[in-house]
Every structure is written in structure tokens, then in C-alpha cells.
DRENRODREN-248730 format. One record per residue (C-alpha): residue number from 1; residue in one letter; x, y, z. Coordinates in Angstrom, 2 decimals, decimal comma. Layout:
N
(NUM a (X Y Z)),
...
This chain:
233
(1 m (0,00 0,00 0,00)),
(2 m (1,35 3,44 -0,90)),
(3 r (0,09 6,61 0,76)),
(4 s (0,89 10,23 0,04)),
(5 e (-0,37 12,98 2,27)),
(6 a (-1,39 16,53 1,43)),
(7 k (-2,71 18,97 4,00)),
(8 p (-5,45 21,41 2,93)),
(9 e (-4,14 24,88 2,32)),
(10 k (-5,33 27,55 4,74)),
(11 l (-6,77 30,69 3,18)),
(12 k (-4,52 33,68 3,76)),
(13 p (-4,84 37,33 2,80)),
(14 k (-3,27 38,06 -0,56)),
(15 t (0,14 39,63 -0,23)),
(16 v (2,93 40,46 -2,61)),
(17 e (5,30 37,52 -2,42)),
(18 k (9,02 37,98 -2,54)),
(19 e (10,83 35,94 -5,14)),
(20 k (12,01 32,70 -3,54)),
(21 p (15,67 31,78 -3,89)),
(22 s (16,33 29,02 -6,39)),
(23 l (17,00 25,58 -4,96)),
(24 t (20,23 23,93 -6,05)),
(25 p (21,32 20,33 -5,52)),
(26 y (23,01 19,56 -2,23)),
(27 h (26,79 19,83 -2,54)),
(28 y (28,71 16,99 -0,87)),
(29 k (32,04 17,34 0,87)),
(30 e (34,43 14,40 1,00)),
(31 e (33,53 13,37 4,55)),
(32 k (29,84 13,24 3,68)),
(33 l (30,56 11,05 0,66)),
(34 a (32,81 8,86 2,81)),
(35 s (29,90 8,08 5,14)),
(36 i (27,76 7,08 2,14)),
(37 y (30,51 4,83 0,73)),
(38 q (30,96 3,22 4,15)),
(39 a (27,23 2,50 4,52)),
(40 i (27,01 1,01 1,01)),
(41 e (29,97 -1,29 1,66)),
(42 a (28,54 -2,36 5,05)),
(43 e (25,03 -3,08 3,72)),
(44 e (23,97 -6,52 4,95)),
(45 i (22,00 -8,77 2,60)),
(46 r (20,89 -11,69 4,75)),
(47 g (20,01 -13,76 1,67)),
(48 g (20,77 -17,46 2,09)),
(49 n (21,57 -17,09 5,81)),
(50 p (18,07 -17,75 7,19)),
(51 r (16,58 -15,51 9,86)),
(52 t (14,25 -17,31 12,26)),
(53 f (11,47 -16,06 14,48)),
(54 e (13,24 -17,06 17,71)),
(55 e (16,38 -15,01 17,08)),
(56 v (14,55 -11,72 16,54)),
(57 r (14,34 -9,29 19,46)),
(58 i (12,15 -6,22 19,80)),
(59 g (14,32 -3,18 19,13)),
(60 d (16,63 -4,98 16,68)),
(61 p (17,74 -2,46 13,98)),
(62 l (17,33 -2,69 10,22)),
(63 g (19,71 -1,07 7,76)),
(64 p (20,77 1,34 6,74)),
(65 v (20,15 0,97 3,03)),
(66 v (21,38 4,12 1,28)),
(67 k (19,96 5,50 -1,98)),
(68 g (21,65 8,42 -3,65)),
(69 p (22,81 11,06 -4,09)),
(70 l (19,85 11,00 -6,48)),
(71 s (20,73 12,05 -10,02)),
(72 l (19,61 11,77 -13,63)),
(73 s (21,62 8,57 -14,14)),
(74 d (19,86 6,93 -11,16)),
(75 m (16,45 7,80 -12,55)),
(76 v (17,30 6,58 -16,06)),
(77 a (18,64 3,28 -14,70)),
(78 w (15,57 2,80 -12,52)),
(79 a (13,11 3,61 -15,32)),
(80 c (14,90 1,21 -17,69)),
(81 g (15,02 -1,47 -15,01)),
(82 i (11,26 -1,51 -14,46)),
(83 g (10,41 -0,85 -18,12)),
(84 w (8,45 2,31 -17,23)),
(85 q (6,32 2,89 -20,33)),
(86 r (5,76 6,58 -19,64)),
(87 i (9,41 7,27 -20,41)),
(88 a (10,37 4,22 -22,49)),
(89 l (8,90 5,34 -25,83)),
(90 a (10,73 7,44 -28,43)),
(91 h (10,08 9,28 -31,68)),
(92 g (6,98 8,11 -33,55)),
(93 m (5,84 5,69 -30,86)),
(94 k (6,14 8,39 -28,23)),
(95 l (4,22 10,99 -30,24)),
(96 s (1,49 8,51 -31,18)),
(97 f (1,08 7,52 -27,52)),
(98 l (0,92 11,14 -26,33)),
(99 r (-1,65 12,04 -29,02)),
(100 r (-3,78 9,13 -27,88)),
(101 y (-3,38 10,04 -24,19)),
(102 p (-2,93 13,83 -24,07)),
(103 g (-3,40 13,86 -20,30)),
(104 l (0,01 12,21 -19,99)),
(105 s (1,74 14,97 -21,93)),
(106 y (2,70 18,63 -21,66)),
(107 i (3,96 21,11 -24,23)),
(108 d (7,63 21,91 -23,89)),
(109 p (7,74 25,74 -24,07)),
(110 e (11,17 25,67 -25,71)),
(111 t (10,24 23,38 -28,60)),
(112 g (6,44 23,61 -28,70)),
(113 a (6,30 19,82 -28,99)),
(114 p (4,50 17,39 -26,66)),
(115 e (6,60 15,55 -24,09)),
(116 p (5,66 12,98 -21,40)),
(117 i (4,82 14,38 -17,98)),
(118 a (7,26 11,79 -16,62)),
(119 n (9,97 14,27 -17,63)),
(120 s (9,29 16,01 -14,31)),
(121 h (11,39 13,27 -12,71)),
(122 f (14,29 13,84 -15,11)),
(123 l (14,44 17,46 -16,27)),
(124 p (14,51 20,58 -14,06)),
(125 s (12,48 22,54 -16,65)),
(126 a (9,69 19,94 -16,62)),
(127 a (9,75 19,66 -12,82)),
(128 k (9,25 23,41 -12,53)),
(129 i (6,36 23,49 -15,03)),
(130 l (4,53 20,39 -13,83)),
(131 m (5,25 20,27 -10,09)),
(132 g (6,49 23,73 -9,17)),
(133 s (9,80 22,20 -8,08)),
(134 p (13,14 23,69 -9,14)),
(135 l (14,63 20,18 -9,23)),
(136 p (13,32 16,79 -10,40)),
(137 l (11,95 14,46 -7,73)),
(138 d (11,86 10,73 -7,15)),
(139 l (8,62 8,81 -7,65)),
(140 g (6,42 7,71 -4,79)),
(141 f (6,39 4,05 -5,72)),
(142 q (10,14 4,20 -6,28)),
(143 r (10,64 5,18 -2,65)),
(144 v (8,26 2,42 -1,57)),
(145 c (10,59 0,02 -3,40)),
(146 w (13,53 1,42 -1,43)),
(147 m (11,78 0,62 1,84)),
(148 g (10,97 -2,83 0,53)),
(149 h (14,67 -3,27 -0,25)),
(150 l (15,47 -2,51 3,39)),
(151 v (13,01 -5,15 4,64)),
(152 t (13,91 -7,91 2,18)),
(153 n (17,63 -7,44 2,91)),
(154 w (16,87 -8,07 6,57)),
(155 m (14,36 -10,92 6,46)),
(156 s (16,52 -13,37 4,43)),
(157 d (15,36 -15,70 1,68)),
(158 v (13,10 -17,68 4,03)),
(159 g (11,09 -14,61 5,08)),
(160 f (7,86 -13,46 3,48)),
(161 l (6,95 -9,77 3,26)),
(162 k (3,25 -9,83 4,10)),
(163 k (2,48 -6,12 4,45)),
(164 l (4,26 -2,89 3,54)),
(165 d (2,65 0,45 4,35)),
(166 v (4,71 3,51 3,38)),
(167 r (3,89 7,21 3,88)),
(168 l (5,73 9,91 1,96)),
(169 k (6,37 12,80 4,33)),
(170 g (8,75 14,99 2,35)),
(171 f (10,38 15,61 -1,00)),
(172 v (13,40 13,73 -2,36)),
(173 r (15,00 15,84 -5,08)),
(174 f (18,09 15,54 -7,25)),
(175 g (21,13 15,71 -4,99)),
(176 d (19,38 14,16 -1,98)),
(177 t (20,56 10,96 -0,32)),
(178 t (17,99 8,75 1,38)),
(179 w (18,97 6,67 4,43)),
(180 c (16,43 3,85 4,87)),
(181 l (16,25 2,57 8,45)),
(182 g (14,00 0,51 10,66)),
(183 k (13,58 -1,48 13,85)),
(184 v (11,61 -4,45 15,15)),
(185 s (8,54 -3,16 16,99)),
(186 g (6,74 -6,41 17,79)),
(187 k (6,49 -10,16 17,31)),
(188 r (3,52 -12,49 17,69)),
(189 n (1,95 -15,73 16,57)),
(190 k (-1,32 -15,51 14,67)),
(191 g (-3,16 -18,16 12,70)),
(192 g (-0,13 -20,42 12,67)),
(193 e (2,17 -17,66 11,35)),
(194 h (5,19 -16,23 13,15)),
(195 l (4,83 -12,50 12,52)),
(196 i (7,41 -9,75 12,95)),
(197 e (6,27 -6,12 13,03)),
(198 l (8,67 -3,45 11,78)),
(199 e (8,76 0,34 12,03)),
(200 l (10,40 2,02 9,04)),
(201 l (11,69 5,51 8,30)),
(202 a (13,93 7,33 5,88)),
(203 k (15,96 10,49 6,37)),
(204 n (17,88 12,65 3,93)),
(205 q (21,48 13,78 4,15)),
(206 e (20,48 16,63 6,48)),
(207 g (18,65 14,32 8,89)),
(208 k (15,16 15,39 7,82)),
(209 m (12,57 12,62 7,75)),
(210 t (11,11 12,05 4,30)),
(211 t (9,37 8,70 4,74)),
(212 e (7,83 6,54 7,43)),
(213 g (6,04 3,23 7,37)),
(214 r (5,36 -0,17 8,81)),
(215 a (5,88 -3,70 7,59)),
(216 e (4,86 -7,19 8,62)),
(217 v (7,11 -10,15 7,89)),
(218 v (6,46 -13,86 8,29)),
(219 l (9,51 -15,81 9,51)),
(220 p (9,83 -19,54 10,09)),
(221 a (10,56 -21,06 13,46)),
(222 g (13,92 -22,76 13,74)),
(223 d (12,39 -26,23 13,65)),
(224 q (10,59 -25,37 10,39)),
(225 l (13,78 -24,87 8,39)),
(226 p (14,82 -27,51 5,86)),
(227 s (17,91 -29,46 6,95)),
(228 e (20,20 -27,67 4,46)),
(229 k (19,07 -24,30 5,83)),
(230 k (19,73 -25,42 9,42)),
(231 e (23,31 -26,24 8,47)),
(232 k (23,86 -22,64 7,33)),
(233 k (22,69 -21,44 10,70)),
């Protein structure tokens, strides 16, 4: 389940607004990059080392899984990886698609030609026109995938991700780095399943929370593991 929240705007008296300063991508110093490199190299993928219900303790940490600094190359790779149709078409196929579905297009003021609204996640000019943002942003379901990455890294190959509920609380723009984190908040048996409850959150490079959520994972008991899995334990 993916949720995005928008609070209703309060009516205010009309005033002359001062021009807002332009937002530029976050500039990283070497020590900030070093912490990102260190986290990437230390990322634990539990994989074939099975995690069992008995070994989990409330308060156990998850992550971090680090995504970023977000850039054009990251977005292109992600869009190609999932085969995102809104950005995967070119030339005649693209124009035919946009003519058929004009609601998925906008007119580029520089060329006068239709372009996919998905450009708002790739081009600053499109982000400004379509979303009022000076920089391109990630996609909501992309960030949900990041939180899923955090959970599936932790639960191992024998775990089953039963529920994932993610709330987007802030923007992630080009230049931002997202630190995905979590902790075990509960464990219980229900209907024959061994359930682990997780609290999830993500912060950017400045420590501001951008995402929060919850997940529920089914783990096997130790005596439910196949013999070859028990040997790996």
C-alpha cells in the first residue's frame, strides 16, 4: 500500500510575495561522501543465511540501506530497469502515444512539442512546469521500493513480506541521499504464522525525515527450516 499525504491549504490574505531563492542540488564534501561509501559497503544482505522467528528481538535495527545522491543517471537506470512505459517510448511511438493520451503529456515551451509528464522526474524545466519544483523528484512508488529493499535485505530468503505500508512525508530531489532505516517493533503468533512487526523511516542527508512506514514479515521457526538451511545457521 502506498500513501501520500497533502494537507489542505489555509486561506490567507493576498500579499505580494518575494521571489524565492532558487534551490540547487546539495553539494557533498568528501567526509559526507565517505559516510555514504561506508554505509554502502557495510550493507547486509541476509540472503541465504536464514533468519528465524526465535532469534529476533524487539528493538533490533534494520539497515541502513542508502539510496543516492539522487541524479539523472539513477532515474534513467531505474526507469529502464522496471520498463516504465511513460518514459520508455521514443520518436513516432512516443508521439502517437501522447496524441492518444494527451493527459500524460505537456507542451515543452522551448520546442512547442509534446513531451511525457514523466519528464518532471528527469528534467529541471519539466519539474518546474509540472510540479512547481526547481529540481526533479523521485517517484512515490520508487521510494516504496527502497523501503521494501530494506526489509527484504533483513528478512533473508526464508522470510515473506506480508504487508508494507509507506507514507511519503517529504520531498526527495536531485542531490538528496535517502537513508532507509527501521527497527523491530513487535512479534507475535497468529493463525499459525510467526509475525514480525517493523517500524520504518527514511531520512535525507540533512537528517530530515522524508518517509515513514510499517511492515509485517512472516519468519519460520527454527524447527521449520529444511535441513540444508539449518546447516547454514
